[in-house]
BAFI-3210 file (N, C-alpha, C; in Angstrom, 3 decimals, decimal comma, padded with zeros to 6 digits):
// residues 242
n [1|2|3|4|5|6|7|8|9|10|11|12|13|14|15|16|17|18|19|20|21|22|23|24|25|26|27|28|29|30|31|32|33|34|35|36|37|38|39|40|41|42|43|44|45|46|47|48|49|50|51|52|53|54|55|56|57|58|59|60|61|62|63|64|65|66|67|68|69|70|71|72|73|74|75|76|77|78|79|80|81|82|83|84|85|86|87|88|89|90|91|92|93|94|95|96|97|98|99|100|101|102|103|104|105|106|107|108|109|110|111|112|113|114|115|116|117|118|119|120|121|122|123|124|125|126|127|128|129|130|131|132|133|134|135|136|137|138|139|140|141|142|143|144|145|146|147|148|149|150|151|152|153|154|155|156|157|158|159|160|161|162|163|164|165|166|167|168|169|170|171|172|173|174|175|176|177|178|179|180|181|182|183|184|185|186|187|188|189|190|191|192|193|194|195|196|197|198|199|200|201|202|203|204|205|206|207|208|209|210|211|212|213|214|215|216|217|218|219|220|221|222|223|224|225|226|227|228|229|230|231|232|233|234|235|236|237|238|239|240|241|242]
n.u [000,853|000,733|002,348|002,414|004,627|007,633|009,297|012,729|014,995|017,746|020,563|022,538|025,199|025,438|027,015|027,788|026,834|024,499|022,034|018,943|018,159|017,808|015,691|013,721|012,227|009,349|006,136|004,242|004,567|006,001|009,070|010,179|012,606|014,152|014,738|016,351|019,773|022,569|023,989|026,589|029,612|030,573|028,306|026,467|027,760|027,938|025,211|024,360|025,811|024,361|021,914|020,302|018,840|018,647|015,684|013,659|011,660|011,896|011,784|011,180|012,566|015,649|014,910|015,171|015,341|014,454|013,121|010,831|009,608|012,841|013,891|015,980|018,612|020,183|023,202|023,484|020,876|019,880|017,544|017,034|014,981|013,606|013,165|014,701|017,184|017,608|017,818|020,149|022,031|022,364|024,305|024,124|024,603|026,522|028,150|029,246|031,161|031,093|031,585|030,064|028,927|027,502|025,694|024,146|022,901|021,419|019,729|018,262|016,927|015,304|011,934|009,735|008,291|004,794|004,600|002,820|003,204|004,925|008,342|011,102|012,750|015,433|017,085|018,820|020,605|020,920|022,083|024,535|025,678|025,987|027,620|029,917|030,450|030,957|033,321|034,994|035,155|033,185|030,538|028,861|028,296|026,384|026,387|024,460|024,900|023,628|024,093|025,933|024,530|023,255|021,395|020,300|020,630|022,054|022,636|024,493|025,704|028,678|029,805|032,086|031,169|028,696|026,295|024,487|021,709|020,387|018,887|017,427|017,217|015,567|015,820|015,503|013,925|014,224|016,735|017,562|017,394|019,380|021,575|021,431|021,740|024,345|025,804|025,239|026,394|029,071|029,544|029,214|031,453|033,405|033,051|030,934|028,135|025,470|022,811|021,278|017,993|016,204|013,123|010,400|009,609|007,781|009,378|011,991|011,514|011,034|013,547|014,601|014,720|014,038|012,032|013,243|013,260|013,799|015,575|017,123|018,351|019,885|021,643|023,077|024,373|026,151|027,904|029,002|029,838|032,536|034,404|036,789|037,429|037,329|037,601|037,253|037,433|035,468|035,961|034,656|035,173|034,390|033,593|031,376|027,989|027,150]
n.v [-001,197|002,073|004,940|004,083|003,940|002,047|-000,299|-000,300|-002,949|-004,534|-006,429|-008,938|-008,893|-006,428|-003,194|-001,058|001,512|001,160|001,939|003,702|007,235|008,758|010,537|009,551|007,775|005,918|007,368|006,014|002,888|005,317|006,421|004,019|002,674|000,746|-002,782|-005,882|-006,775|-006,819|-007,089|-006,185|-004,646|-002,536|-001,853|-001,124|001,078|002,839|003,217|004,489|006,890|008,119|008,569|006,328|003,408|-000,010|-001,911|-004,398|-007,414|-010,803|-013,213|-011,436|-009,736|-007,839|-004,584|-001,206|002,136|005,634|007,959|010,794|013,475|013,662|012,468|014,027|014,694|017,439|018,006|020,390|020,979|019,249|018,235|018,220|017,138|018,262|016,114|014,097|015,245|015,053|012,283|011,858|012,949|011,152|008,564|005,899|004,453|003,448|004,441|003,127|002,692|000,726|-001,710|-004,097|-004,822|-006,823|-007,830|-005,565|-005,212|-007,596|-007,205|-005,041|-006,360|-008,110|-008,995|-006,318|-004,972|-005,173|-005,410|-006,257|-007,640|-010,450|-011,119|-009,441|-006,671|-006,719|-008,931|-012,164|-012,000|-009,234|-008,689|-010,027|-008,564|-005,978|-006,498|-007,073|-004,517|-003,294|-004,619|-003,569|-001,001|000,864|000,677|001,229|000,938|001,964|001,562|001,240|000,680|-000,804|-001,745|-003,629|-004,847|-004,918|-002,292|-000,660|000,829|001,627|001,416|002,125|003,598|005,239|007,800|009,988|013,076|012,370|010,529|007,627|006,587|003,445|001,588|001,353|000,405|-000,258|-001,511|-000,582|002,254|005,128|004,386|004,133|006,784|007,909|006,743|007,969|010,696|010,800|009,840|011,847|014,121|013,295|012,959|015,599|016,749|015,566|016,813|016,116|016,612|015,888|013,647|010,986|010,086|008,729|008,084|009,925|009,884|009,896|009,510|010,233|012,860|014,081|014,417|016,275|015,863|016,683|017,090|017,255|018,354|015,821|016,481|018,474|017,031|015,216|016,995|017,874|015,494|015,278|017,286|016,455|013,777|012,657|010,987|009,753|008,170|007,966|005,337|003,538|001,943|002,989|004,903|006,223|009,594|011,957|013,163|014,083|015,151|017,643]
n.w [000,000|-000,983|000,434|003,056|005,701|005,571|007,565|008,116|007,449|008,864|008,085|009,789|008,878|007,745|007,523|010,394|009,863|008,486|009,392|008,899|008,373|011,498|011,868|010,297|011,666|012,777|013,567|014,947|016,255|018,434|017,391|016,451|014,443|012,977|012,313|013,199|012,404|014,647|017,994|018,225|019,527|017,833|016,290|018,277|019,511|017,344|016,920|019,346|019,172|017,229|018,271|018,576|019,990|021,204|021,843|022,814|023,083|024,303|021,738|019,757|016,846|016,949|017,821|016,898|018,104|018,029|019,562|019,481|021,251|022,997|026,123|028,394|030,763|031,928|033,556|035,128|035,657|037,490|039,874|043,296|045,686|048,874|050,643|049,433|049,656|052,385|052,610|051,124|052,820|054,820|056,454|055,912|053,650|050,737|047,745|044,684|041,648|038,709|039,998|040,285|037,686|036,216|038,148|038,592|036,092|036,029|038,206|037,253|035,273|036,613|037,633|038,512|041,521|041,772|039,053|036,256|033,872|032,567|032,048|030,357|028,776|028,920|027,761|027,771|025,604|025,362|027,854|027,608|025,486|026,588|028,723|027,348|026,293|028,718|029,544|027,647|028,464|027,871|028,795|031,915|035,464|038,311|041,746|044,678|048,018|050,967|054,202|053,281|051,249|047,902|047,120|045,199|041,894|038,652|035,073|032,042|028,962|028,049|025,964|024,623|025,902|026,865|028,653|028,268|029,608|030,575|032,279|035,588|039,078|042,222|045,466|047,907|049,388|047,402|046,433|043,737|042,996|044,576|043,302|040,755|041,368|042,516|040,325|038,411|039,573|039,610|036,855|036,019|037,247|035,717|033,316|031,675|029,489|029,164|030,030|028,575|028,801|027,347|027,219|028,666|032,181|035,252|037,474|036,550|035,709|038,132|039,030|037,391|034,624|031,187|028,214|024,933|021,479|018,987|016,884|018,021|020,047|018,529|017,335|019,571|020,187|018,016|018,679|021,122|021,170|020,204|017,572|018,321|021,351|024,970|026,543|029,544|032,773|035,543|038,578|041,571|042,159|043,381|046,677|047,901|047,343|047,754]
ca.u [000,000|001,591|002,208|002,596|006,063|008,165|010,357|014,003|015,510|019,204|021,131|023,635|026,502|025,449|027,913|027,099|026,165|023,341|020,811|018,371|018,159|016,989|014,480|012,723|011,569|007,895|005,413|003,476|004,947|006,884|010,516|010,673|013,408|014,649|014,743|017,404|021,148|023,127|024,347|028,045|030,047|030,667|026,970|025,870|028,387|027,487|023,808|024,249|026,313|023,354|020,648|019,516|019,085|017,845|014,676|012,794|011,361|012,243|010,939|011,137|013,866|016,188|014,226|015,984|014,445|014,933|011,846|010,729|010,824|013,800|014,053|017,385|018,908|021,407|023,719|023,220|019,447|019,493|016,676|017,063|013,905|013,985|013,211|015,850|018,373|017,780|018,308|021,532|022,912|022,535|025,564|023,797|024,763|027,775|027,984|030,429|031,027|031,714|032,040|029,349|028,106|026,587|024,632|023,252|022,070|020,478|018,723|017,389|016,128|014,376|010,572|009,535|007,127|003,532|004,678|001,803|003,663|006,054|009,368|011,883|013,442|016,859|017,195|020,188|021,421|021,244|023,028|025,839|026,198|026,409|028,778|031,063|030,747|031,562|034,711|035,737|035,225|032,161|029,339|029,207|027,242|026,420|025,839|024,165|024,992|023,131|024,414|026,660|023,631|023,013|020,062|019,811|021,678|021,700|023,735|024,341|026,854|029,298|030,547|032,412|030,676|027,284|025,995|023,218|021,145|019,624|017,878|017,768|016,392|015,610|015,342|015,217|013,347|015,087|018,088|017,913|017,600|020,726|022,514|021,426|022,298|025,803|026,333|025,139|027,409|030,386|029,643|029,440|032,853|034,226|032,789|029,851|027,170|024,083|022,431|020,128|017,023|015,404|011,720|010,033|008,917|007,576|010,565|013,098|011,125|011,165|014,970|015,005|014,776|013,130|011,909|013,704|013,013|014,806|016,585|018,024|019,128|020,874|022,655|023,925|025,237|027,226|028,863|029,576|030,272|033,576|034,698|037,828|036,758|038,142|036,970|037,986|036,564|035,292|035,982|034,067|036,209|033,834|033,347|030,121|027,130|026,766]
ca.v [000,000|003,245|005,939|003,498|003,831|000,699|-000,413|-000,746|-004,205|-004,574|-007,775|-009,006|-008,575|-005,051|-002,333|-000,309|002,714|000,770|002,511|004,839|008,525|008,667|011,359|008,833|006,808|005,936|008,118|005,039|003,347|006,481|006,258|002,756|003,052|-000,382|-004,091|-006,776|-006,469|-007,553|-006,253|-006,096|-003,360|-001,475|-001,403|-000,437|002,388|003,689|003,548|005,497|008,178|008,681|008,699|005,106|002,401|-001,230|-002,218|-005,437|-008,484|-012,155|-013,683|-010,413|-009,343|-006,635|-003,374|-000,016|003,251|007,008|008,661|012,256|014,113|012,844|012,853|014,200|015,387|018,228|017,973|021,625|021,074|018,209|018,715|017,387|017,565|018,384|014,781|013,381|015,858|014,455|010,922|011,948|013,341|010,036|007,818|004,465|003,872|003,678|004,440|002,714|002,641|-000,380|-002,782|-005,354|-004,485|-007,919|-007,889|-004,424|-005,540|-008,645|-006,599|-004,248|-007,298|-008,849|-008,430|-005,255|-005,107|-004,741|-005,510|-007,220|-008,422|-011,333|-010,960|-008,222|-006,335|-006,974|-010,345|-012,686|-011,456|-007,858|-008,718|-010,407|-007,466|-004,849|-006,939|-006,878|-003,080|-002,999|-005,077|-002,660|000,317|001,776|000,596|001,479|000,735|002,676|000,682|001,796|-000,399|-000,573|-002,932|-004,547|-005,406|-004,062|-001,734|000,014|001,191|001,864|001,193|002,800|003,656|006,568|008,128|011,412|013,743|012,015|009,236|007,105|005,739|002,317|001,109|001,500|-000,412|000,043|-002,500|000,241|003,539|006,172|003,911|004,483|008,237|008,123|006,375|008,965|011,955|010,675|009,748|013,151|015,009|012,846|013,284|017,046|016,997|015,101|017,616|015,582|017,648|015,449|012,255|010,572|009,290|008,055|008,516|010,590|009,166|010,748|009,301|011,032|014,262|014,598|014,703|017,372|015,563|017,442|016,608|018,169|017,795|014,859|017,138|019,171|015,983|014,709|018,039|017,821|014,317|015,606|018,153|015,927|012,380|012,584|009,642|009,201|008,106|007,663|004,228|003,089|001,623|004,169|004,912|007,447|010,541|012,973|012,660|014,625|015,704|018,992]
ca.w [000,000|-001,117|001,474|004,377|005,977|005,657|008,554|007,552|007,982|008,838|008,151|010,759|008,289|007,241|008,306|011,447|009,331|007,678|009,938|008,170|009,060|012,713|011,759|009,511|012,554|012,740|014,594|015,706|017,588|018,382|017,393|015,889|013,278|012,178|012,958|012,725|012,745|015,780|019,138|018,301|020,077|016,823|015,914|019,413|019,698|016,239|017,167|020,398|018,677|016,327|018,971|018,380|021,006|021,019|022,874|022,258|024,023|023,871|020,652|018,713|016,313|017,584|017,367|017,140|018,363|018,195|019,761|019,415|021,756|023,733|027,527|028,758|032,011|031,893|034,933|035,872|035,935|038,442|040,960|044,491|046,574|050,288|051,249|048,882|050,235|053,712|052,397|050,654|053,927|055,752|056,298|055,935|052,314|050,023|046,289|043,934|040,197|037,969|040,887|040,003|036,524|035,876|039,145|038,367|034,935|036,404|039,072|036,380|034,473|037,469|037,701|039,489|042,390|041,151|037,598|035,836|032,740|032,793|031,018|030,410|027,534|029,125|027,444|027,915|024,510|025,730|028,967|027,071|024,672|027,420|029,488|026,447|026,312|030,019|029,530|026,769|029,097|027,345|029,630|033,310|036,449|039,593|042,770|045,998|048,991|052,310|055,020|052,397|050,244|046,740|047,360|044,008|040,955|037,254|034,139|030,760|028,060|027,982|024,746|024,652|027,094|027,018|029,260|027,776|030,640|030,070|033,222|036,991|039,957|043,654|046,434|049,073|049,004|046,847|046,122|042,355|042,961|045,101|042,243|039,684|041,870|042,605|038,968|037,752|040,148|039,137|035,431|035,903|037,602|034,596|032,129|030,833|029,155|029,045|030,276|027,769|029,568|026,318|027,229|029,913|033,253|036,426|038,308|036,028|035,705|039,497|039,217|036,520|033,186|030,330|026,838|023,893|020,144|018,529|016,054|018,945|020,702|017,577|017,169|020,756|020,061|017,088|019,372|022,356|021,074|019,168|017,071|019,195|022,648|026,149|027,253|030,726|033,895|036,384|040,026|042,094|042,576|044,260|048,026|048,388|046,287|048,187]
c.u [000,879|001,307|002,378|004,092|006,488|009,324|011,619|014,460|017,020|019,657|022,295|024,997|026,522|026,392|027,121|026,310|024,964|022,025|020,267|018,489|017,280|015,688|013,397|011,984|010,053|007,315|004,614|003,928|006,068|008,353|011,044|011,342|013,762|014,554|015,900|018,786|021,658|023,459|025,860|028,443|030,090|029,289|026,312|026,458|028,008|026,047|023,685|024,725|025,284|021,957|019,750|019,851|018,200|016,868|013,690|012,601|011,795|011,260|010,778|012,519|014,382|015,471|015,034|015,087|015,176|013,701|011,964|009,471|011,702|013,920|015,540|017,481|020,229|021,925|023,424|021,759|018,963|018,689|016,708|016,012|014,403|014,117|014,401|017,150|018,661|018,331|019,778|022,503|023,133|023,840|025,338|023,928|026,136|027,489|029,309|030,117|031,730|032,214|031,380|028,379|027,076|025,421|023,641|022,336|021,019|019,371|017,754|016,466|015,091|013,001|010,459|008,301|005,909|003,582|003,742|002,285|004,879|007,073|010,049|012,492|014,946|017,061|018,616|021,123|021,848|022,269|024,432|026,480|026,722|027,540|030,048|031,450|031,399|033,035|035,586|035,826|034,208|030,887|029,749|028,004|027,481|025,736|025,606|024,078|024,424|023,336|025,034|025,779|023,425|021,566|019,463|020,961|021,139|022,886|023,447|025,656|027,372|030,075|030,817|031,988|029,182|027,188|024,597|022,667|020,279|018,530|018,376|016,838|016,550|015,092|015,041|014,714|014,428|016,484|018,490|018,126|018,972|021,766|022,593|022,011|023,816|026,435|026,342|026,194|028,814|030,577|029,888|030,896|033,798|033,964|031,728|028,765|025,716|023,957|021,191|019,242|016,046|013,962|011,360|009,384|008,774|008,802|011,704|012,764|011,262|012,612|015,491|015,092|013,729|013,061|012,416|013,411|014,148|015,911|017,593|018,923|020,228|021,986|023,613|024,864|026,402|028,312|029,646|029,930|031,305|033,860|035,813|037,306|037,723|037,475|037,874|036,962|036,588|035,509|035,405|035,175|035,677|033,562|032,053|029,304|026,658|027,955]
c.v [001,234|004,216|005,404|003,347|002,378|000,673|-000,968|-002,029|-004,246|-006,023|-007,793|-008,628|-007,200|-004,206|-001,547|000,886|002,395|001,321|003,617|006,124|008,426|009,459|010,700|007,794|006,988|006,833|007,176|003,627|004,382|006,085|004,956|003,030|001,871|-001,663|-004,909|-006,330|-007,352|-006,561|-006,218|-004,741|-002,238|-000,958|-000,622|000,964|003,348|004,147|004,646|006,864|008,878|008,668|007,482|004,104|001,178|-001,419|-003,201|-006,519|-009,831|-012,637|-012,690|-010,270|-008,146|-005,430|-002,164|001,220|004,588|007,899|010,176|012,678|013,133|013,378|012,908|014,884|016,116|018,333|019,225|021,750|020,017|018,819|017,720|017,925|017,618|017,004|013,975|013,944|015,278|013,037|010,923|012,254|012,216|009,297|006,312|003,808|004,211|003,598|004,050|002,732|001,394|-001,518|-004,120|-005,113|-005,570|-007,985|-006,739|-004,708|-006,587|-008,087|-005,738|-005,156|-008,039|-008,200|-007,397|-005,543|-004,492|-004,764|-006,605|-008,129|-009,265|-011,127|-009,617|-007,954|-006,530|-008,486|-010,854|-012,158|-010,021|-007,839|-009,053|-009,267|-006,327|-005,235|-006,826|-005,405|-002,677|-003,415|-004,172|-001,244|001,316|001,795|000,665|001,248|001,620|001,769|001,452|000,635|000,062|-001,853|-004,033|-005,258|-004,398|-003,572|-001,059|000,350|001,433|001,508|001,930|002,799|005,093|006,722|009,625|012,021|013,529|010,641|008,827|006,130|004,645|001,852|001,336|000,629|000,068|-001,150|-001,830|001,594|004,528|005,693|004,250|005,985|008,597|007,838|007,460|010,293|011,872|010,580|011,119|014,113|014,615|013,183|014,774|017,392|016,580|015,879|017,062|016,638|017,206|013,981|011,972|009,670|008,563|008,543|009,022|009,624|010,137|010,693|010,213|012,519|014,882|014,973|015,759|017,066|016,368|016,769|017,669|017,540|016,862|015,550|017,892|018,163|015,467|015,723|018,057|016,614|014,584|016,428|017,419|014,443|012,246|011,148|008,975|009,279|007,689|006,570|003,783|002,637|002,790|003,861|006,245|008,348|011,641|012,349|013,180|015,128|017,102|019,944]
c.w [000,000|000,013|002,878|004,633|006,132|006,650|007,906|008,235|007,793|008,961|009,149|010,179|007,633|008,093|009,359|010,923|008,464|008,225|009,033|008,987|010,307|012,645|010,902|010,356|012,514|013,842|015,490|015,338|017,527|018,443|016,840|014,552|012,385|012,998|012,406|013,162|013,865|016,885|019,332|018,875|019,042|016,427|017,057|019,593|018,578|016,482|018,215|019,926|017,784|016,939|018,921|019,483|020,758|022,174|022,265|023,307|023,453|022,809|019,524|018,070|017,101|016,976|017,809|017,153|018,415|018,358|019,680|020,171|022,525|025,154|027,860|030,118|031,830|033,323|035,749|036,286|036,919|039,592|042,112|045,456|048,023|050,926|050,732|049,437|051,623|053,591|051,987|051,790|054,935|055,464|056,294|054,568|051,751|048,527|045,637|042,443|039,662|038,858|040,539|038,834|036,225|036,863|038,975|037,180|035,286|037,288|038,265|035,570|035,303|037,468|038,805|040,336|041,706|039,622|037,126|034,712|033,117|031,678|031,122|029,051|027,679|028,987|027,715|026,822|024,819|026,861|028,478|026,300|025,535|028,364|028,639|026,400|027,630|030,040|028,676|027,335|028,601|028,193|031,096|034,216|037,666|040,608|044,062|046,976|050,331|053,105|054,164|051,373|049,104|046,809|046,140|043,080|039,569|036,382|032,834|030,008|028,005|026,685|024,775|025,967|027,288|027,673|028,823|028,810|030,038|031,031|034,637|037,828|041,392|044,440|047,776|048,582|048,572|046,444|044,689|042,208|043,519|044,023|041,178|040,140|041,934|041,222|038,302|038,274|039,692|037,664|035,229|036,222|036,490|033,303|031,202|030,664|029,215|029,433|029,451|028,612|028,655|026,293|028,621|030,896|034,422|037,333|037,855|036,007|037,089|039,804|038,239|035,050|032,436|028,964|025,881|022,533|019,718|017,739|016,915|019,662|019,783|017,345|018,362|020,707|019,118|017,772|020,455|022,333|019,953|018,768|017,860|020,623|023,738|026,961|028,402|031,760|034,878|037,864|040,490|042,630|043,484|045,638|048,615|047,198|046,662|048,125]
res [m|s|g|v|p|q|l|a|w|i|q|p|d|d|p|p|e|a|f|p|d|p|c|s|a|l|h|e|p|d|g|l|l|a|a|g|g|d|l|s|p|t|r|l|l|y|a|y|r|h|g|i|f|p|w|y|s|t|g|q|p|i|l|w|w|c|p|d|p|r|a|v|l|f|p|d|a|l|h|i|s|h|s|l|r|k|t|l|r|r|d|n|y|e|v|t|l|d|r|v|f|r|k|v|m|q|a|c|a|d|p|r|q|n|q|s|e|v|g|t|w|i|t|p|e|m|q|s|a|y|e|t|l|y|r|l|g|h|a|h|s|v|e|v|w|m|d|d|d|l|a|g|g|l|y|g|v|a|i|g|n|v|f|f|g|e|s|m|f|s|r|q|t|d|a|s|k|l|a|l|v|w|l|t|k|q|l|k|a|w|g|y|r|m|i|d|c|q|v|a|s|v|h|l|q|s|l|g|s|v|n|i|p|r|i|e|f|l|d|l|l|k|q|h|t|p|s|s|d|k|s|r|h|w|q|l|e|i|t|s|v|f]
***
């Protein structure tokens, strides 16, 4: 039928740049750009540099997305509520970086409380792919510890001066917020310019995330994700978020 947008299909042996123009993504479902390909490090890193990320469920082909608008958090715009500020001042937790990446991913993949649907988009294939990025120094985790237990955290991919957030979890109240606040403050100290939150949520908006047009987001990526990159494993360098 003429006039109906056709979803681009990528073969596993196609080069990383085989993605179509991100601005050609479908309006419904919002941001669906392509299907197929693989989760090799080169394809994933190319995708992130161009505002594209994978998101799909078990039994589906790999689906690639670039929604419009895009949810982002600028480090200078981080909002810390009065109650969260009180939590941050407590001494009953510890924050680390890149200590247990696999455990953080698994915790993000585990079913959430009150979650009605069974299954997760963090498939074993996705876990394997991001663990490879972690070993290469591109993917990173934030861990929040309480009484030596992993209470919350998040993981994502860093390229240039942009951090691409993927998922977060909490086993204790506000643990994922603690992770994001400490990460944001550390990224700001390192000169990072933006955290990609992908799509809006009440949780992220409460911390200061905003929606910006996709074209503006892509322009920011061109400025802040150089082709030569500084991959490494991270250690927390700041000692306070205040």
